[in-house]
All heavy atoms as an XYZ file, in Angstrom:
910
protein
N     230.545    184.709     19.007
C     229.216    184.484     19.582
C     229.427    183.558     20.869
O     230.052    182.532     20.779
C     228.239    183.755     18.647
C     227.101    183.050     19.197
S     225.891    182.466     18.005
C     226.783    181.134     17.185
N     228.885    184.029     21.941
C     228.971    183.267     23.250
C     227.727    182.644     23.581
O     226.643    183.244     23.748
C     229.507    184.222     24.465
O     230.726    184.860     24.049
C     229.575    183.478     25.649
N     227.732    181.255     23.631
C     226.547    180.532     24.028
C     226.620    180.049     25.454
O     227.663    179.546     25.914
C     226.285    179.335     23.107
C     226.005    179.653     21.632
C     225.850    178.349     20.855
C     224.904    180.660     21.408
N     225.490    180.123     26.192
C     225.532    179.858     27.592
C     224.331    178.790     27.812
O     223.363    178.818     27.138
C     225.183    180.965     28.472
C     226.151    182.202     28.318
C     225.510    183.402     28.863
C     227.410    181.769     29.053
N     224.587    177.809     28.657
C     223.629    176.807     29.090
C     223.297    176.896     30.436
O     224.103    176.929     31.356
C     224.103    175.398     28.748
C     223.149    174.313     29.110
C     222.270    173.863     28.230
C     223.287    173.670     30.431
C     221.368    172.809     28.570
C     222.394    172.626     30.715
C     221.514    172.228     29.785
N     221.975    177.118     30.814
C     221.550    177.269     32.129
C     220.565    176.147     32.474
O     219.669    175.668     31.651
C     220.704    178.676     32.402
C     221.616    179.847     31.951
C     221.056    180.731     31.164
C     222.809    180.035     32.544
C     221.797    181.963     30.801
C     223.483    181.100     32.290
C     222.991    182.127     31.374
N     220.613    175.676     33.759
C     219.856    174.512     34.069
C     219.027    174.722     35.424
O     218.285    173.822     35.919
C     220.726    173.229     34.147
C     221.883    173.408     35.039
C     221.783    173.174     36.460
C     223.098    174.006     34.697
C     222.841    173.456     37.385
C     224.155    174.115     35.514
C     224.069    173.843     36.858
O     225.047    174.086     37.733
N     219.337    175.863     36.139
C     218.799    176.024     37.498
C     218.071    177.413     37.575
O     217.182    177.714     36.849
N     218.517    178.149     38.530
C     217.745    179.474     38.806
C     217.990    180.481     37.748
O     217.224    181.460     37.722
C     218.270    180.044     40.101
O     219.691    180.483     39.986
N     218.769    180.380     36.661
C     218.962    181.255     35.687
C     217.988    181.048     34.494
O     217.891    181.844     33.583
C     220.401    181.385     35.170
C     221.320    181.916     36.182
C     222.771    181.756     35.736
C     221.061    183.400     36.378
N     217.260    179.868     34.406
C     216.380    179.606     33.274
C     215.186    180.388     33.312
O     214.854    181.031     34.467
C     216.007    178.107     33.179
C     217.263    177.275     32.943
C     215.181    177.574     34.403
N     214.488    180.603     32.234
C     213.265    181.361     32.201
C     212.247    180.877     33.309
O     212.049    179.742     33.450
C     212.603    181.243     30.805
C     213.473    181.923     29.730
C     212.835    181.580     28.342
N     212.769    180.129     28.283
C     211.740    179.537     27.524
N     210.755    180.245     26.940
N     211.657    178.218     27.483
N     211.680    181.885     34.055
C     210.703    181.602     35.006
C     211.236    181.248     36.347
O     210.537    181.105     37.312
N     212.600    181.254     36.480
C     213.211    180.860     37.740
C     213.723    182.218     38.493
O     213.782    183.224     37.824
C     214.310    179.866     37.655
C     213.801    178.513     37.114
C     212.713    177.922     38.144
O     213.127    177.629     39.224
N     211.557    177.686     37.694
N     214.107    182.071     39.754
C     214.411    183.239     40.564
C     215.424    184.126     40.119
O     215.364    185.345     40.427
C     214.693    182.677     42.055
O     215.827    181.860     41.944
N     216.443    183.653     39.441
C     217.498    184.625     38.991
C     217.615    184.832     37.529
O     218.578    185.403     37.013
C     218.897    183.966     39.527
C     218.939    184.077     40.955
O     218.778    185.072     41.609
N     219.414    182.981     41.522
N     216.492    184.555     36.795
C     216.515    184.804     35.394
C     216.698    186.280     34.965
O     217.197    186.553     33.955
C     215.291    184.264     34.652
C     215.283    184.481     33.248
N     216.128    183.759     32.338
C     214.544    185.215     32.464
C     215.951    184.101     31.133
N     215.006    185.068     31.089
N     216.249    187.181     36.033
C     216.375    188.652     35.811
C     217.855    188.968     35.329
O     218.018    190.033     34.703
N     218.783    188.312     35.846
C     220.249    188.616     35.603
C     220.519    188.482     34.043
O     221.416    189.173     33.489
C     221.190    187.629     36.247
C     221.123    187.921     37.856
C     222.044    186.848     38.426
C     221.726    189.191     38.224
N     219.727    187.580     33.400
C     219.935    187.313     32.069
C     219.052    187.977     31.078
O     219.326    188.405     29.941
C     219.850    185.782     31.714
C     220.136    185.304     30.396
C     220.871    185.016     32.676
N     217.842    188.171     31.509
C     216.808    188.695     30.734
C     217.197    190.064     30.082
O     217.725    190.962     30.726
C     215.628    188.978     31.508
C     214.271    189.162     30.725
C     213.003    189.057     31.553
O     213.145    189.081     32.851
O     211.969    188.952     31.075
N     217.132    190.261     28.785
C     217.453    191.375     28.069
C     218.904    191.486     27.700
O     219.410    192.329     26.958
N     219.699    190.519     28.221
C     221.168    190.516     27.958
C     221.589    189.345     27.175
O     222.668    189.198     26.799
C     221.860    190.557     29.298
C     221.633    191.797     30.107
C     222.322    191.683     31.443
N     223.013    193.032     31.712
C     223.821    193.229     32.575
N     224.080    192.268     33.502
N     224.338    194.420     32.768
N     220.664    188.416     27.001
C     220.907    187.194     26.219
C     219.616    186.756     25.570
O     218.550    186.892     26.125
C     221.459    186.078     27.162
N     219.851    186.175     24.393
C     218.693    185.703     23.593
C     218.480    184.170     23.741
O     219.458    183.445     23.590
C     218.871    186.024     22.105
C     217.859    185.656     21.182
C     217.989    186.340     19.768
N     219.263    185.691     19.133
C     219.232    184.817     18.297
N     218.132    184.208     17.918
N     220.398    184.443     17.778
N     217.269    183.908     24.080
C     216.821    182.433     24.185
C     216.956    181.735     22.862
O     216.354    182.168     21.971
C     215.479    182.371     24.853
C     214.916    180.885     24.888
C     215.542    180.018     25.842
C     213.923    180.569     24.107
C     214.931    178.754     25.848
C     213.371    179.217     24.171
C     213.989    178.317     25.128
N     217.677    180.723     22.854
C     217.771    179.959     21.528
C     216.938    178.638     21.560
O     216.628    178.145     20.540
C     219.280    179.621     21.204
C     220.157    180.769     21.042
C     221.638    180.292     20.590
C     219.656    181.670     19.841
N     216.712    178.091     22.714
C     215.883    176.887     22.793
C     216.347    176.014     24.004
O     217.311    176.182     24.652
N     215.543    174.911     24.190
C     215.882    174.001     25.149
C     216.896    173.028     24.602
O     216.849    172.660     23.449
C     214.551    173.318     25.580
C     213.573    174.284     26.279
C     212.363    173.585     26.737
O     212.140    172.399     26.609
O     211.573    174.376     27.446
N     217.694    172.380     25.526
C     218.696    171.458     25.115
C     219.064    170.716     26.374
O     218.416    170.801     27.477
C     219.919    172.110     24.417
C     220.607    171.340     23.450
O     220.536    170.112     23.496
O     221.217    171.922     22.563
N     220.128    169.940     26.272
C     220.593    169.127     27.406
C     222.136    169.030     27.253
O     222.691    169.009     26.188
C     219.938    167.827     27.431
N     222.826    168.684     28.376
C     224.233    168.481     28.508
C     224.397    167.120     29.239
O     223.630    166.874     30.075
C     225.143    169.480     29.060
C     224.969    170.856     28.251
C     224.666    169.860     30.564
N     225.372    166.339     28.841
C     225.660    165.209     29.547
C     226.178    165.482     30.980
O     227.033    166.222     31.218
C     226.724    164.379     28.788
N     225.469    164.724     31.976
C     225.878    164.904     33.306
C     224.741    164.609     34.193
O     223.738    164.045     33.914
N     224.946    164.642     35.536
C     223.935    164.404     36.513
C     223.689    165.675     37.296
O     224.534    166.397     37.763
C     224.616    163.378     37.617
O     224.922    162.268     36.896
C     223.651    163.060     38.651
N     222.407    166.001     37.383
C     221.992    167.194     38.215
C     221.759    166.716     39.646
O     221.168    165.694     39.812
C     220.609    167.638     37.502
C     220.041    168.953     38.103
C     220.975    170.089     37.635
C     218.637    169.213     37.559
N     222.260    167.461     40.529
C     222.176    167.163     42.000
C     221.466    168.341     42.611
O     221.586    169.438     42.316
C     223.478    166.852     42.557
C     224.174    165.646     42.010
C     224.362    168.057     42.480
N     220.767    167.995     43.719
C     220.050    168.881     44.581
C     220.911    169.301     45.643
O     221.259    168.448     46.508
C     218.673    168.192     45.041
C     217.768    169.111     45.847
O     218.268    170.180     46.283
O     216.643    168.825     45.948
N     221.149    170.556     45.695
C     222.004    171.131     46.672
C     221.210    171.988     47.737
O     221.831    172.877     48.304
C     223.216    171.975     46.127
C     224.127    171.158     45.169
C     225.275    172.043     44.627
C     224.807    170.025     45.940
N     219.952    171.808     47.673
C     219.121    172.671     48.552
C     218.325    173.625     47.822
O     217.362    173.366     47.053
N     218.778    174.862     47.808
C     218.000    175.958     47.128
C     218.425    176.019     45.645
O     217.716    176.655     44.796
C     218.324    177.305     47.795
C     217.701    177.505     49.055
O     216.696    176.847     49.336
O     218.268    178.316     49.924
N     219.569    175.402     45.293
C     220.037    175.386     43.997
C     220.569    174.030     43.557
O     220.845    173.244     44.351
C     221.215    176.440     43.809
C     220.782    177.857     44.235
C     221.094    178.299     45.539
C     220.098    178.639     43.419
C     220.756    179.615     45.909
C     219.712    179.946     43.819
C     220.007    180.337     45.004
O     219.606    181.645     45.448
N     220.578    173.800     42.137
C     221.220    172.546     41.721
C     222.643    172.686     41.483
O     223.165    173.758     41.424
C     220.268    172.343     40.439
C     220.208    173.671     39.874
C     219.986    174.610     41.197
N     223.275    171.554     41.370
C     224.647    171.517     40.802
C     224.755    170.518     39.798
O     223.815    169.720     39.451
N     225.735    170.768     38.878
C     225.866    169.884     37.688
C     227.232    169.135     37.698
O     228.317    169.790     37.806
C     225.816    170.780     36.436
N     227.175    167.854     37.687
C     228.340    167.083     37.657
C     228.387    166.493     36.147
O     227.547    165.766     35.733
C     228.229    165.904     38.516
C     229.554    165.047     38.465
C     228.063    166.213     40.019
N     229.298    167.215     35.394
C     229.297    166.971     33.915
C     229.913    165.684     33.476
O     230.753    165.195     34.214
C     230.006    168.177     33.247
C     229.317    169.541     33.450
C     230.116    170.600     32.645
C     227.935    169.554     32.932
N     229.391    165.167     32.522
C     229.928    163.804     31.912
C     229.044    162.630     32.299
O     228.073    162.860     33.103
N     229.310    161.593     31.729
C     228.471    160.360     31.991
C     227.385    160.165     30.909
O     227.366    160.857     29.888
N     226.419    159.246     31.258
C     225.358    158.878     30.284
C     224.085    159.542     30.605
O     223.160    159.324     29.833
C     225.312    157.409     30.234
O     224.833    156.840     31.553
N     223.900    160.271     31.759
C     222.693    160.919     31.931
C     222.632    162.302     31.362
O     223.679    162.800     30.865
C     222.414    160.998     33.510
C     222.230    159.772     34.174
O     221.640    158.775     33.503
O     222.549    159.556     35.334
N     221.538    162.941     31.375
C     221.343    164.326     30.763
C     220.763    165.381     31.763
O     219.947    165.022     32.574
C     220.363    164.251     29.601
C     221.001    163.506     28.454
C     220.664    162.182     28.166
C     222.024    163.871     27.475
N     221.438    161.813     27.031
C     222.227    162.752     26.633
C     222.710    165.050     27.310
C     223.185    162.791     25.604
C     223.611    165.119     26.248
C     223.849    164.076     25.522
N     221.291    166.547     31.609
C     220.824    167.660     32.436
C     220.082    168.628     31.476
O     220.571    169.020     30.466
C     221.986    168.491     33.148
C     222.663    167.635     34.087
C     221.450    169.818     33.822
C     223.971    168.177     34.494
N     218.731    168.735     31.779
C     217.951    169.515     30.870
C     218.021    171.028     31.264
O     218.106    171.350     32.455
C     216.404    169.087     31.038
C     216.146    167.665     30.852
C     214.660    167.314     31.040
C     216.601    167.183     29.497
N     218.069    171.809     30.184
C     218.161    173.283     30.406
C     217.925    174.032     29.172
O     217.265    173.599     28.225
N     218.440    175.369     29.100
C     218.150    176.186     28.035
C     219.488    176.781     27.516
O     220.397    177.107     28.352
C     217.263    177.256     28.576
C     215.890    176.844     28.928
C     214.973    177.965     29.534
O     215.432    178.995     29.923
O     213.798    177.745     29.522
N     219.529    177.095     26.162
C     220.618    177.740     25.601
C     220.360    179.110     25.322
O     219.291    179.490     24.754
C     221.090    176.990     24.299
C     222.268    177.690     23.644
C     221.511    175.570     24.698
N     221.248    180.041     25.538
C     221.120    181.512     25.303
C     222.354    181.926     24.627
O     223.436    181.565     24.879
C     220.917    182.246     26.676
C     219.628    182.153     27.385
C     219.442    180.951     28.207
C     218.698    183.118     27.218
C     218.190    180.772     28.765
C     217.483    182.874     27.805
C     217.180    181.754     28.576
N     222.207    182.969     23.760
C     223.290    183.635     23.184
C     223.523    185.075     23.868
O     222.568    185.774     23.916
C     222.995    183.859     21.672
C     224.072    184.609     20.870
C     223.715    184.907     19.492
O     222.584    184.835     19.186
O     224.597    185.168     18.664
N     224.733    185.167     24.469
C     224.992    186.465     25.218
C     225.087    187.584     24.149
O     225.912    187.477     23.175
C     226.253    186.266     26.065
N     224.275    188.599     24.383
C     224.511    189.887     23.666
C     225.112    191.044     24.289
O     225.465    191.988     23.727
C     223.010    190.323     23.173
O     222.216    190.482     24.263
N     225.246    190.880     25.651
C     225.880    191.897     26.413
C     227.320    191.423     26.777
O     227.505    190.396     27.459
C     225.204    192.054     27.699
C     225.698    193.098     28.594
O     226.854    193.556     28.502
O     224.948    193.542     29.541
N     228.328    192.153     26.379
C     229.710    191.706     26.615
C     230.045    191.625     28.083
O     231.037    190.949     28.457
C     230.646    192.788     25.841
C     229.703    193.942     25.655
C     228.285    193.464     25.566
N     229.415    192.274     28.957
C     229.726    192.243     30.325
C     228.914    191.147     31.069
O     229.169    190.893     32.273
C     229.315    193.638     31.045
C     230.151    194.733     30.402
C     229.640    196.091     30.925
O     228.804    196.148     31.797
O     230.282    197.169     30.489
N     228.085    190.412     30.342
C     227.204    189.391     31.070
C     228.111    188.214     31.631
O     227.898    187.833     32.679
C     226.306    188.740     30.020
C     225.277    187.724     30.605
C     224.528    188.298     31.728
C     224.418    187.133     29.470
N     229.146    187.739     31.042
C     229.968    186.737     31.437
C     230.645    187.134     32.808
O     230.642    186.264     33.786
C     231.048    186.179     30.476
C     230.560    185.386     29.339
C     231.723    184.986     28.406
C     229.966    184.076     29.926
N     231.140    188.407     32.741
C     231.730    188.849     34.076
C     230.695    188.872     35.142
O     231.050    188.519     36.275
C     232.407    190.112     33.914
N     229.451    189.294     34.923
C     228.453    189.443     35.868
C     228.133    188.047     36.357
O     227.957    187.768     37.607
C     227.249    190.096     35.305
C     226.000    190.117     36.134
C     226.086    191.098     37.258
C     224.746    190.354     35.346
N     227.892    187.015     35.417
C     227.635    185.727     35.789
C     228.713    185.060     36.530
O     228.547    184.265     37.545
C     227.088    184.915     34.593
C     225.833    185.396     34.015
C     225.625    184.634     32.706
C     224.671    185.245     34.953
N     230.013    185.216     36.124
C     231.157    184.649     36.756
C     231.089    185.120     38.326
O     231.321    184.314     39.275
C     232.477    185.085     36.129
C     232.717    184.303     34.899
O     231.937    183.306     34.596
O     233.585    184.675     34.141
N     230.879    186.408     38.595
C     230.785    186.960     39.859
C     229.619    186.352     40.638
O     229.723    186.046     41.876
C     230.758    188.459     39.787
C     230.820    189.083     41.217
O     231.829    188.836     41.921
O     229.901    189.948     41.570
N     228.521    186.295     40.115
C     227.332    185.725     40.630
C     227.361    184.285     41.009
O     227.094    183.846     42.200
C     226.063    185.852     39.659
C     224.833    185.188     40.111
C     224.079    185.749     41.111
C     224.437    183.997     39.576
C     222.902    185.083     41.673
C     223.305    183.378     40.003
C     222.573    183.889     40.958
N     228.027    183.538     40.196
C     228.187    182.044     40.419
C     229.372    181.701     41.425
O     229.312    180.817     42.217
C     228.342    181.249     39.110
C     227.193    181.322     38.184
C     225.988    180.506     38.691
O     226.000    179.966     39.828
O     225.052    180.349     37.909
N     230.289    182.689     41.425
C     231.413    182.566     42.395
C     232.242    181.273     42.096
O     232.169    180.581     41.112
N     233.195    180.955     43.081
C     234.179    179.933     42.889
C     233.435    178.553     43.017
O     234.051    177.468     42.575
C     235.161    180.054     44.057
C     236.099    181.241     43.846
C     237.084    181.269     44.909
O     237.424    180.298     45.638
O     237.810    182.440     44.964
N     232.293    178.462     43.663
C     231.639    177.191     43.764
C     231.123    176.638     42.483
O     230.966    175.472     42.287
C     230.371    177.296     44.781
C     230.877    177.497     46.117
C     229.723    177.620     47.102
O     228.568    177.344     46.728
O     229.894    177.962     48.370
N     230.854    177.559     41.515
C     230.305    177.272     40.213
C     231.316    177.663     39.152
O     230.995    178.669     38.489
C     228.892    177.795     39.956
C     227.803    177.161     40.810
C     227.611    177.586     42.165
C     227.008    176.173     40.203
C     226.589    176.981     42.829
C     225.846    175.602     41.048
C     225.782    175.967     42.284
O     224.747    175.400     42.971
N     232.290    176.944     38.862
C     233.246    177.451     37.812
C     232.578    177.253     36.356
O     231.803    176.324     36.235
C     234.404    176.502     37.943
C     234.003    175.250     38.643
C     232.777    175.823     39.564
N     232.904    178.125     35.492
C     232.390    178.054     34.182
C     233.260    177.140     33.329
O     234.410    177.397     33.201
C     232.315    179.513     33.534
C     231.925    179.516     32.014
C     231.492    180.895     31.639
N     232.455    182.080     32.081
C     233.420    182.492     31.285
N     233.665    182.005     30.096
N     234.194    183.425     31.818
N     232.710    176.195     32.737
C     233.430    175.204     31.875
C     232.713    175.086     30.372
O     231.486    175.381     30.376
C     233.474    173.810     32.483
C     234.318    173.849     33.775
C     232.128    173.199     32.765
N     233.445    174.782     29.480
C     232.964    174.567     28.143
C     232.548    173.177     27.805
O     233.181    172.281     28.277
C     233.855    175.123     27.097
C     233.307    175.347     25.710
C     234.310    176.089     24.791
O     235.457    175.934     24.980
O     233.819    176.711     23.910
N     231.344    172.959     27.178
C     230.934    171.517     26.853
C     230.115    171.666     25.559
O     229.937    172.852     25.126
C     230.157    170.909     27.963
O     230.022    169.538     27.694
C     228.862    171.596     28.252
N     229.643    170.522     25.054
C     228.806    170.517     23.943
C     227.448    169.989     24.364
O     227.350    168.979     25.038
C     229.467    169.644     22.880
C     228.460    169.547     21.607
C     230.730    170.266     22.407
N     226.294    170.586     23.900
C     225.012    170.097     24.253
C     224.623    168.818     23.302
O     225.213    168.674     22.309
C     223.956    171.101     23.938
O     223.857    171.546     22.622
C     224.322    172.419     24.796
N     223.650    168.269     23.707
C     222.920    167.092     22.881
C     222.692    167.613     21.485
O     222.843    166.890     20.512
C     221.832    166.588     23.535
C     221.247    165.399     22.792
C     220.199    164.644     23.662
N     219.229    165.456     24.491
C     218.481    165.007     25.420
N     218.528    163.704     25.809
N     217.573    165.850     25.957
N     222.368    168.851     21.347
C     221.959    169.458     20.059
C     223.119    169.987     19.280
O     222.950    170.479     18.211
N     224.335    169.813     19.816
C     225.500    170.099     19.071
C     226.036    171.585     19.342
O     227.018    172.036     18.582
N     225.476    172.276     20.241
C     226.007    173.674     20.641
C     227.168    173.613     21.521
O     227.148    172.920     22.476
C     224.952    174.545     21.236
C     223.554    174.758     20.387
N     223.574    175.588     19.410
C     222.408    174.305     20.612
C     222.411    175.592     18.825
N     221.766    174.929     19.570
N     228.143    174.331     21.196
C     229.365    174.513     22.088
C     228.961    175.636     23.035
O     228.788    176.798     22.606
C     230.644    174.909     21.331
C     231.821    175.022     22.282
C     233.118    174.951     21.487
N     233.399    173.775     20.915
C     233.859    172.636     21.521
N     234.099    172.629     22.839
N     234.104    171.490     20.956
N     228.835    175.297     24.334
C     228.333    176.290     25.296
C     229.142    176.474     26.539
O     229.957    175.488     26.876
C     226.933    175.832     25.719
C     225.876    175.945     24.662
C     226.857    174.529     26.481
N     229.043    177.450     27.229
C     229.541    177.614     28.594
C     228.522    177.209     29.660
O     227.308    177.660     29.466
C     230.030    179.070     28.925
C     231.152    179.487     28.079
C     231.215    180.265     26.955
C     232.576    179.032     28.395
N     232.528    180.478     26.580
C     233.484    179.755     27.473
C     233.088    178.248     29.343
C     234.758    179.533     27.339
C     234.556    178.153     29.356
C     235.307    178.788     28.282
N     228.862    176.411     30.638
C     227.937    176.056     31.658
C     228.645    176.196     33.013
O     229.766    176.054     33.049
C     227.424    174.670     31.424
C     228.568    173.663     31.469
C     226.364    174.191     32.511
N     227.835    176.549     34.067
C     228.421    176.823     35.337
C     228.155    175.373     36.096
O     227.007    175.029     36.379
C     227.721    178.003     36.111
C     228.124    179.187     35.494
C     227.513    179.920     34.531
C     229.330    179.891     35.878
C     227.824    181.074     33.979
C     229.777    181.094     35.383
C     228.976    181.630     34.380
O     229.443    182.841     33.841
N     229.227    174.772     36.353
C     229.151    173.351     36.902
C     229.514    173.509     38.356
O     230.311    174.329     38.911
C     230.228    172.533     36.211
O     230.343    171.322     36.850
N     228.898    172.683     39.180
C     229.153    172.466     40.711
C     229.122    171.004     40.892
O     228.173    170.409     41.072
C     228.213    173.244     41.457
C     228.613    173.158     42.972
O     229.213    172.201     43.440
N     228.169    174.119     43.722
N     230.362    170.411     40.961
C     230.328    168.990     41.303
C     230.276    168.560     42.615
O     230.692    167.394     43.035
C     231.868    168.623     40.648
C     232.617    169.880     40.977
C     231.680    171.096     40.732
N     229.664    169.398     43.491
C     229.399    169.034     44.868
C     228.554    167.835     45.079
O     227.555    167.645     44.156
C     228.802    170.087     45.783
O     229.652    171.150     45.700
N     228.799    166.883     45.927
C     227.829    165.763     46.074
C     226.519    166.167     46.549
O     226.361    167.109     47.338
C     228.608    164.834     47.086
C     229.487    165.740     47.875
C     229.844    166.949     46.929
N     225.544    165.424     46.181
C     224.172    165.725     46.612
C     223.246    164.713     45.908
O     223.721    163.879     45.053
N     222.054    164.553     46.253
C     221.107    163.521     45.718
C     220.777    163.951     44.310
O     220.632    165.097     44.028
C     219.779    163.604     46.547
C     219.911    164.907     47.327
C     221.376    165.277     47.480
N     220.803    162.945     43.427
C     220.621    163.146     41.980
C     219.117    163.540     41.817
O     218.243    163.063     42.510
C     220.878    161.871     41.192
N     218.924    164.439     40.863
C     217.559    164.858     40.421
C     217.089    164.024     39.333
O     217.666    163.956     38.299
C     217.548    166.320     40.016
C     216.260    166.785     39.477
C     218.051    167.221     41.147
N     216.066    163.166     39.618
C     215.606    162.199     38.531
C     215.140    163.054     37.305
O     214.434    164.070     37.349
C     214.236    161.629     39.256
C     214.474    161.819     40.728
C     215.305    163.073     40.841
N     215.569    162.568     36.248
C     215.305    163.203     34.816
C     216.098    164.338     34.569
O     215.959    164.915     33.458
N     216.986    164.869     35.482
C     217.777    165.961     35.175
C     217.142    167.291     35.002
O     217.617    168.243     34.314
N     215.873    167.419     35.386
C     215.046    168.642     35.125
C     214.707    169.381     36.376
O     213.974    168.922     37.303
C     213.738    168.240     34.569
C     212.796    169.418     34.098
O     213.043    170.506     34.636
O     211.955    169.239     33.210
N     215.515    170.514     36.694
C     215.361    171.304     37.929
C     214.051    171.890     38.141
O     213.404    171.879     39.260
C     216.410    172.345     37.923
C     216.389    173.083     39.350
C     216.065    174.427     39.432
C     216.845    172.572     40.695
N     216.133    174.783     40.826
C     216.641    173.629     41.543
C     217.199    171.392     41.133
C     216.857    173.509     42.887
C     217.474    171.278     42.369
C     217.297    172.325     43.376
N     213.335    172.435     37.059
C     212.055    173.005     37.223
C     211.054    171.960     37.594
O     210.264    172.319     38.543
C     211.620    173.708     35.902
C     212.282    175.025     35.690
C     211.805    175.651     34.381
N     212.347    174.941     33.301
C     212.465    175.464     32.034
N     211.974    176.576     31.860
N     213.011    174.832     31.183
N     211.054    170.764     37.129
C     210.109    169.864     37.382
C     210.282    169.385     38.838
O     209.350    169.148     39.608
C     210.161    168.664     36.470
N     211.650    169.202     39.211
C     212.014    168.744     40.569
C     211.527    169.755     41.677
O     210.954    169.377     42.680
C     213.455    168.577     40.584
C     213.958    168.281     41.887
N     213.786    167.043     42.545
C     214.735    168.948     42.981
C     214.298    166.874     43.708
N     215.015    168.052     43.882
N     211.714    171.052     41.400
C     211.320    172.062     42.250
C     209.766    172.136     42.488
O     209.271    172.248     43.555
C     211.852    173.564     41.954
C     211.271    174.598     42.725
C     213.355    173.442     42.098
N     209.112    172.029     41.273
C     207.616    172.050     41.294
C     207.123    170.829     42.175
O     206.145    171.103     42.923
C     207.045    172.100     39.864
N     207.613    169.741     41.932
C     207.246    168.557     42.724
C     207.569    168.589     44.245
O     206.785    168.373     45.040
C     207.880    167.239     42.126
C     207.327    166.038     42.869
C     208.088    164.769     42.289
O     208.503    164.781     41.177
O     208.120    163.700     43.013
N     208.740    169.065     44.508
C     209.248    169.323     45.809
C     208.292    170.362     46.575
O     207.891    170.193     47.651
C     210.633    169.699     45.888
C     211.216    169.927     47.255
C     212.703    170.256     47.174
N     212.826    171.655     46.752
C     213.990    172.198     46.321
N     215.114    171.588     46.392
N     214.013    173.457     45.974
N     207.995    171.425     45.875
C     207.236    172.512     46.436
C     205.773    172.044     46.731
O     205.064    172.411     47.715
C     207.237    173.781     45.626
C     208.552    174.538     45.697
O     209.326    174.123     46.491
O     208.666    175.393     44.921
N     205.145    171.190     45.813
C     203.820    170.613     45.886
C     203.744    169.681     47.129
O     202.691    169.570     47.762
C     203.334    170.038     44.607
O     203.984    168.795     44.485
N     204.871    169.029     47.484
C     204.795    168.107     48.596
C     204.943    168.875     49.849
O     204.413    168.262     50.870
C     206.058    167.106     48.440
C     205.973    166.133     47.261
C     207.217    165.366     47.238
C     204.800    165.174     47.419
N     205.516    170.120     49.865
C     205.631    170.907     51.119
C     204.213    171.559     51.387
O     204.104    172.035     52.548
C     206.755    171.902     50.868
C     208.096    171.381     50.889
C     209.089    172.407     50.772
N     210.459    171.911     50.732
C     211.466    172.435     50.430
N     211.505    173.689     50.010
N     212.765    171.900     50.392
N     203.441    171.761     50.413
C     202.236    172.560     50.558
C     201.073    171.816     51.324
O     201.139    170.686     51.484
C     201.684    172.954     49.180
């Protein structure tokens, strides 16, 4: 069983969730230790530390999904294994690039607030 943790554009309701939809089963919301950073159109995850990155756990049902996601995320977002706050051993695409920290570690809330300020 392959578990994946998504925190940005791949979570439900976000722009790239279509890559996952129908190929992975949503298991629930969870968090991983780290700092979520705003890299512009997408977030990055700097894993480790005492803060939490909020996201969703999925179980991959399509054996080709990891290869598709690895290609989609590219070299900038290497896939690493970690454990969620809920105890799931998951793969997460991390990007340790520097950027401003997202308060609360919640990309969806951050994007909604950012978009409302632009309107």
